[in-house]
C-alpha positions in Angstrom: 0.0 0.0 0.0 2.8 2.3 0.9 4.3 1.7 -2.6 1.1 3.0 -4.3 1.1 6.0 -2.0 4.7 6.7 -3.0 3.9 6.5 -6.7 1.0 8.9 -6.2 3.1 11.4 -4.3 5.8 11.2 -7.0 3.2 11.7 -9.8 1.7 14.7 -8.1 5.2 16.2 -7.5 6.0 15.8 -11.3 2.6 17.2 -12.3 2.9 20.2 -10.0 6.4 20.9 -11.3 4.9 21.2 -14.8 2.5 23.9 -13.9 3.2 27.3 -15.4 3.8 29.1 -12.1 5.3 26.2 -10.1 7.2 27.5 -7.1 10.0 25.2 -5.9 10.4 27.2 -2.7 6.8 26.8 -1.6 5.8 24.2 0.9 2.1 25.0 1.2 -0.3 25.2 -1.9 -2.3 28.4 -2.1 -4.5 27.3 -4.9 -2.8 29.7 -7.4 -1.4 27.1 -9.8 -1.9 27.8 -13.5 -1.7 25.2 -16.2 0.9 25.5 -19.0 -0.8 26.8 -22.2 1.4 26.8 -25.3 0.7 29.3 -28.1 1.7 32.5 -29.7 2.2 35.2 -27.1 3.0 38.1 -29.5 0.1 40.5 -29.3 0.9 41.9 -32.8 0.7 38.5 -34.5 -2.2 37.2 -36.5 -2.7 34.2 -34.3 -1.9 35.8 -30.9 -3.4 33.7 -28.1 -4.2 35.7 -25.0 -4.6 32.5 -23.0 -1.1 31.2 -23.8 1.6 31.7 -21.2 4.5 29.9 -23.0 5.4 30.8 -26.6 5.7 27.9 -28.9 7.2 29.8 -31.9 3.9 29.4 -33.8 3.3 33.2 -34.4 2.2 34.2 -37.9 2.7 37.7 -39.2 -0.4 39.8 -40.1 -0.8 40.2 -43.9 -3.4 42.7 -45.0 -5.3 42.3 -48.2 -8.6 41.3 -49.9 -9.9 38.0 -48.6 -13.0 37.7 -50.9 -12.3 35.1 -53.5 -14.8 36.6 -55.9 -12.9 39.9 -55.9 -10.6 40.9 -58.8 -7.8 41.7 -56.3 -8.2 38.6 -54.0 -4.9 38.1 -52.1 -4.1 34.4 -51.5 -1.4 35.3 -49.0 -3.5 37.7 -46.9 -5.0 36.7 -43.6 -6.6 40.0 -42.5 -9.1 41.8 -44.7 -8.3 45.5 -45.2 -11.5 46.4 -47.0 -9.8 46.8 -50.4 -11.7 44.2 -52.3 -12.9 45.2 -55.7 -15.8 43.0 -56.9 -16.5 42.5 -60.6 -19.3 44.8 -61.8 -22.5 43.7 -63.5 -24.2 47.0 -64.3 -27.4 45.1 -64.1 -29.2 48.2 -62.7 -29.4 51.5 -64.5 -30.7 55.0 -63.9 -34.0 55.6 -65.7 -35.3 58.9 -64.3 -34.3 61.7 -61.9 -37.2 63.5 -60.2 -37.5 66.8 -58.5 -41.2 67.3 -58.7 -43.2 70.2 -57.2 -45.9 68.2 -55.5 -48.9 69.8 -53.7 -47.6 68.4 -50.4 -44.2 70.2 -50.9 -41.1 69.5 -48.9 -39.0 66.5 -50.1 -42.1 64.6 -51.3 -41.3 65.1 -55.0 -37.8 63.8 -54.9 -37.1 60.3 -56.2 -34.8 58.2 -58.4 -36.3 55.9 -61.0 -34.2 52.8 -61.9 -34.6 49.8 -64.3 -33.3 46.3 -63.9 -31.3 45.3 -67.0 -31.2 41.6 -65.9 -32.5 39.5 -63.1 -30.9 40.5 -59.8 -31.1 38.3 -56.8 -30.2 41.0 -54.3 -30.1 44.7 -55.2 -28.5 45.7 -51.9 -25.1 45.7 -53.7 -26.3 48.9 -55.4 -26.7 52.4 -54.0 -27.2 56.1 -54.8 -25.1 59.2 -54.2 -26.1 62.8 -54.7 -23.5 65.4 -55.7 -24.8 68.7 -54.4 -24.2 72.0 -56.2 -21.2 70.7 -58.2 -19.2 70.0 -55.1 -18.0 66.7 -56.3 -18.9 63.2 -55.1 -20.0 62.6 -51.5 -19.8 58.9 -52.1 -22.7 56.4 -51.7 -25.3 57.9 -49.4 -28.3 55.5 -49.9 -28.4 51.7 -50.2 -31.2 49.5 -51.5 -32.8 46.8 -49.4 -32.0 43.1 -50.0 -34.7 42.3 -52.5 -34.7 40.5 -55.8 -35.9 42.1 -59.1 -36.5 40.8 -62.5 -35.2 42.0 -65.9 -37.2 45.0 -67.0 -38.6 45.8 -63.6 -39.2 49.5 -62.9 -38.1 50.7 -59.5 -39.1 53.9 -57.8 -36.8 55.0 -54.9 -38.8 57.8 -53.4 -38.7 60.0 -50.3 -42.5 59.9 -49.8 -44.1 57.0 -51.8 -47.6 57.9 -50.7 -47.2 61.4 -52.1 -45.8 60.0 -55.4 -48.8 57.6 -55.6 -51.2 60.5 -55.3 -49.3 62.5 -58.0 -49.0 59.6 -60.5 -52.5 58.2 -60.0 -53.1 55.1 -62.1 -49.7 55.4 -63.7 -48.2 54.6 -60.3 -48.9 50.9 -61.0 -46.3 51.0 -63.8 -43.6 50.8 -61.1 -42.9 47.2 -60.2 -41.1 48.1 -56.9 -41.6 51.1 -54.6 -38.8 51.6 -52.1 -38.8 54.1 -49.3 -35.7 56.4 -49.6 -33.8 58.0 -46.8 -32.7 61.6 -46.3 -29.9 61.1 -48.8 -32.4 61.5 -51.7 -32.5 65.2 -51.3 -31.5 66.3 -54.8 -32.4 69.7 -56.2 -32.7 70.2 -60.0 -29.0 71.2 -60.2 -27.5 68.2 -58.5 -25.8 65.2 -60.3 -26.6 61.6 -59.4 -24.3 58.6 -59.0 -25.3 55.0 -59.2 -23.0 52.6 -57.3 -22.4 48.9 -57.4 -20.3 47.4 -54.7 -19.2 50.9 -53.7 -18.0 51.7 -57.3 -19.7 54.3 -59.5 -21.2 52.6 -62.6 -23.3 55.4 -63.9 -23.5 59.2 -63.5 -26.3 61.6 -64.4 -25.1 65.2 -64.9 -21.6 66.3 -63.8 -20.6 65.9 -60.2 -18.2 68.8 -60.4 -20.6 71.3 -62.0 -23.6 73.1 -60.5 -26.4 72.1 -62.9 -28.1 75.5 -62.8 -28.4 76.7 -66.4 -27.0 73.5 -67.7 -28.8 71.4 -70.3 -29.4 68.7 -67.7 -31.0 70.9 -65.1 -34.3 69.5 -63.9 -35.6 71.9 -61.3 -39.2 71.2 -60.4 -39.2 68.8 -63.2 -37.7 65.4 -64.3 -35.0 63.9 -66.5 -35.8 60.6 -68.2 -33.6 58.2 -70.2 -35.1 57.3 -73.5 -32.9 54.7 -75.2 -29.4 56.0 -74.5 -30.4 59.7 -74.4 -31.7 61.8 -71.6 -34.8 63.9 -72.2 -36.1 66.6 -70.0 -39.5 67.8 -68.9 -38.6 71.5 -68.9 -37.7 73.7 -65.9 -40.5 74.3 -63.4 -42.9 72.3 -65.5 -44.6 70.6 -62.5 -45.2 73.9 -60.6 -48.8 74.2 -59.3 -49.8 70.8 -60.7 -51.9 68.3 -58.8 -51.1 65.2 -60.8 -48.6 64.1 -63.5 -51.3 63.9 -66.1 -52.5 67.5 -65.6 -49.0 69.0 -65.4 -47.2 70.6 -68.3 -44.9 67.6 -68.5 -46.5 64.2 -67.7 -43.8 61.8 -66.7 -42.7 59.7 -69.7 -43.3 56.3 -68.0 -47.0 57.3 -68.1 -46.9 58.3 -71.8 -45.0 55.4 -73.4 -46.1 52.5 -75.5 -44.0 49.5 -76.7 -43.9 48.8 -80.4 -41.7 45.8 -81.4 -39.8 46.2 -78.2 -39.0 49.9 -78.8 -40.2 52.7 -76.5 -42.1 55.5 -78.1 -42.8 58.6 -76.0 -45.8 60.9 -76.8 -45.9 64.5 -75.7 -49.1 65.7 -74.1 -51.7 66.5 -76.6 -50.5 64.0 -79.2 -52.9 61.4 -80.5 -52.5 58.0 -82.1 -54.6 57.1 -85.1 -54.9 53.5 -86.4 -55.7 53.4 -90.1 -57.1 50.0 -91.3 
């Protein structure tokens, strides 16, 4: 029996001596023993282990770079993402109209961005809008879209006050496939340029971000700009002043005045008629 006790005593003595803070001078245990934990103890290393108390030479240097394998600048040697990833662009969303309408309710109610999906998009949250005020240059992306899917050809209205826009457009409001509530970033006046972003990169610009649009051909004060084919057309300055609805204004919004013939858009100015001769 005494042999087993001796073995146990020797085992405990060896085990205690392997503890991290073993004190060979102590003769009474105070419960402070700490187990040895091997690991990287360099706080500047990529794999620093705050629990380790003995360095095992495993430290790995931090290498900054892009960790997204879908990015064009993916860095296989990087272990810490630095936010530099550049994702490939699809340009599957385009600007279709810029609105600064003078609605009866006033305020920011008449401000909106009209977009169109060029292809099916599973998640449009990768896109966003920036407003370049008064020719002061880009302010970067200021508004993002929610994580929703859209189909090719879908018309999207990104509006500060969708209810006011619905009242103004009337039956034509149903021509928009998606209505999205915009935030305070959609505050453009008729002299402000607009940037469309994809993955934080500008893919389309309306106007000139470095020029105040006042007096420029692309000014749309109390009016709208609309892309017809590859060209922008304009409603005319102040053409929505004192109007109650789009149809009764001096410049009905083109989406409400377009028919499709053999997949081509034809825009009819107010007062034009279509005659079918058989």
